[in-house]
C-alpha positions in Angstrom: 0.0 0.0 0.0 1.2 3.5 -0.8 0.2 6.0 1.9 0.4 9.8 1.2 1.3 11.9 4.2 0.2 15.6 4.0 0.5 18.3 6.7 0.1 22.0 7.1 -2.2 22.7 4.2 -3.0 26.1 5.7 -6.1 26.7 3.5 -4.1 26.6 0.3 -6.5 24.8 -1.9 -4.3 24.9 -5.0 -1.3 23.3 -3.3 -3.6 20.7 -1.6 -5.2 19.7 -4.9 -1.9 19.4 -6.6 -0.4 17.2 -3.9 -3.5 14.9 -3.9 -3.4 14.6 -7.7 0.4 13.9 -7.6 0.0 11.3 -4.9 -2.8 9.5 -6.7 -0.8 9.6 -9.9 2.1 7.7 -8.3 -0.2 5.1 -6.8 -1.3 6.4 -3.4 -4.4 4.6 -2.2 -4.5 5.9 1.4 -4.0 9.3 3.0 -2.8 10.5 6.4 -3.6 14.2 7.1 -1.4 15.6 9.8 -3.1 18.8 10.9 -3.1 22.6 10.3 -5.6 22.3 7.5 -6.5 26.0 8.0 -4.8 29.3 8.9 -3.0 31.9 6.7 -4.6 30.7 3.4 -7.6 32.1 1.6 -9.9 29.0 1.2 -10.4 27.3 4.5 -13.9 26.0 4.0 -13.1 24.3 0.6 -10.0 22.7 2.1 -11.8 21.4 5.2 -14.6 20.0 3.0 -12.0 18.0 1.0 -10.4 16.8 4.2 -13.8 15.7 5.5 -14.4 13.8 2.3 -11.0 12.0 2.5 -11.7 11.0 6.1 -15.1 9.7 5.1 -13.2 7.5 2.6 -10.9 6.2 5.4 -8.1 8.7 5.7 -6.3 9.2 8.9 -6.5 12.8 10.3 -5.2 14.6 13.4 -5.7 18.1 14.7 -3.1 20.9 14.4 -2.7 24.0 16.4 -4.2 26.3 13.7 -7.2 23.9 13.6 -7.7 24.4 17.3 -7.4 28.1 17.0 -10.0 28.2 14.2 -12.5 26.4 16.5 -11.8 28.7 19.4 -10.1 31.9 18.3 -8.4 34.1 20.9 -10.3 37.1 22.2 -7.4 39.4 21.2 -5.4 39.0 18.0 -1.8 40.0 18.3 -0.1 38.0 15.5 -1.0 36.9 12.0 -1.9 33.4 13.0 -4.5 34.7 15.5 -5.9 37.2 13.1 -6.3 34.5 10.5 -8.0 32.2 13.1 -10.7 34.7 13.8 -11.4 35.2 10.1 -11.3 31.4 9.5 -13.7 30.7 12.3 -16.3 32.9 10.5 -15.7 31.2 7.1 -16.3 27.7 8.4 -19.7 26.2 8.8 -20.7 24.8 12.2 -20.3 21.3 10.8 -16.8 22.1 9.6 -15.8 23.6 13.0 -17.3 20.5 14.8 -15.2 18.3 12.5 -12.0 20.1 13.4 -12.9 20.0 17.1 -13.5 16.2 16.9 -10.1 15.3 15.5 -7.7 13.5 17.8 -4.3 14.8 18.6 -2.7 11.6 17.5 -3.6 8.3 15.9 -1.9 4.9 15.6 -2.3 2.4 12.9 -0.2 -0.8 12.7 3.4 0.2 13.4 2.8 3.9 12.7 1.9 6.9 14.9 0.6 10.1 13.3 0.7 13.4 15.1 0.9 17.1 14.1 3.7 18.1 16.4 5.5 16.0 19.1 4.1 12.8 20.5 5.7 13.8 23.8 2.9 16.3 24.6 0.8 16.8 21.5 -1.3 19.7 22.9 1.8 21.8 23.6 2.6 22.0 19.8 6.3 21.4 20.4 8.5 21.7 17.3 10.4 18.6 16.3 13.3 20.2 14.6 16.5 18.6 16.0 17.8 15.2 17.3 16.8 16.0 20.9 13.2 16.9 20.2 12.9 14.0 17.8 14.2 11.6 20.4 11.7 12.7 22.9 8.8 12.4 20.4 9.9 8.9 19.3 10.3 7.6 22.8 6.9 9.0 23.8 5.3 7.4 20.8 6.8 4.0 21.6 5.6 4.4 25.2 2.1 5.1 24.0 2.1 2.3 21.4 4.8 -0.3 21.8 4.6 -1.5 18.2 5.6 2.0 16.8 8.4 1.9 14.3 7.4 5.0 12.4 6.3 8.4 13.7 5.0 10.9 11.1 4.4 14.6 11.8 4.4 18.1 10.4 4.3 21.5 12.2 7.9 22.5 11.3 7.1 23.2 7.6 10.3 21.3 6.6 11.1 17.8 5.5 13.4 15.8 7.7 14.1 12.2 8.7 15.6 10.7 11.9 16.4 7.1 12.6 17.6 5.0 15.5 21.0 3.7 14.6 23.2 0.9 15.8 24.5 3.1 18.7 20.9 3.3 20.0 21.0 7.0 19.5 18.8 8.9 17.0 20.6 10.1 13.9 19.5 12.8 11.4 19.3 12.0 7.7 18.9 14.7 5.0 16.3 13.5 2.5 16.4 14.4 -1.2 13.0 15.0 -2.8 11.9 12.3 -5.1 14.4 9.7 -3.9 12.9 6.6 -2.2 14.6 5.9 1.1 14.7 2.4 2.6 13.2 2.5 6.1 13.6 -1.1 7.4 11.5 -2.0 10.4 14.4 -3.3 12.5 15.1 0.4 13.1 12.7 3.2 14.3 12.0 6.3 12.2 10.6 9.7 12.7 9.7 12.0 9.7 8.4 15.5 9.4 6.7 15.5 6.0 6.8 19.3 5.3 4.1 21.7 4.5 1.7 21.3 1.6 0.5 24.9 1.7 3.3 27.0 3.2 6.9 25.6 2.7 9.5 27.5 4.7 12.7 26.3 3.3 13.2 28.9 0.6 11.5 26.9 -2.1 7.9 27.5 -3.2 6.8 24.0 -4.3 4.4 22.2 -2.1 5.6 19.3 0.1 4.3 15.9 1.1 5.7 12.4 1.6 4.8 9.0 0.2 5.3 5.8 2.3 5.3 2.4 0.7 4.2 0.3 3.6 4.9 -3.0 1.9 8.4 -2.2 0.7 9.1 0.1 3.8 10.4 2.9 1.7 9.7 6.6 2.2 9.9 9.3 -0.5 9.7 13.1 0.2 8.0 14.9 -2.6 8.0 18.5 -4.0 5.0 19.5 -6.2 4.6 22.7 -8.3 1.2 24.3 -8.1 -0.6 27.5 -9.1 0.9 29.9 -6.6 -0.6 32.9 -8.3 -4.1 31.5 -7.8 -3.4 30.8 -4.1 -2.1 34.3 -3.6 -5.2 35.8 -5.3 -7.4 33.8 -2.9 -5.6 35.2 0.1 -5.9 38.8 -1.3 -9.6 38.3 -1.9 -10.0 37.1 1.7 -8.2 40.3 2.9 -6.3 38.4 5.7 -2.8 39.9 5.2 -0.7 40.7 2.2 2.4 39.0 3.8 0.5 35.7 3.9 0.2 36.0 0.1 3.8 37.1 -0.7 5.4 34.5 1.5 4.0 31.7 -0.7 6.3 32.7 -3.6 9.2 33.1 -1.3 8.9 29.7 0.4 9.1 31.1 3.9 
């Protein structure tokens, strides 16, 4: 089975549609959706509706911090994410808000654990961006679910891979987009799959990852999409001009 792993869509319908189409084109039959479906982007209702359809068809989905903010926006908005949350809340239907509120913070399936941020304390939204934070997340995941060999998350808007080596210490591996990486089950692995809708590594193409569960191979993907259309959607929404410009800059 080929499992597409998508995170941090951030209401970018164009990037999400491009990644879904790419994943299906290379044989994905299942999807894991790792949170932050809304926030920053201009089309939250359309994105959430598509997420709901995928979940109805059997996709895994977990809640991200921006999803939680959209359900219960802060009373005062001080930063862009909070301003976007208040606008997003008004754009979503009650059924869509209820859907986001109902999502779990993590899910397990077979030997995989799926979470938006860190499995150590999912509701704290800790960034897993180095060996130390990855180690804590992996150990927490295995304490929660002893069969865990793979932890998949997002939140950091970058693609990264860590594995438990022969020294029993976690090692970082720098993935190359499009290259299939062997991930044998005698080791434990943690991957951050990047951001579909708002990459922050200086490149504009959307990100996701494809996991071949039978062959135990993981490929990180980059997908071009209609950035101009995504920027126009943000401008029509009137959220913030910077939210539009950063898409082209990949930051």
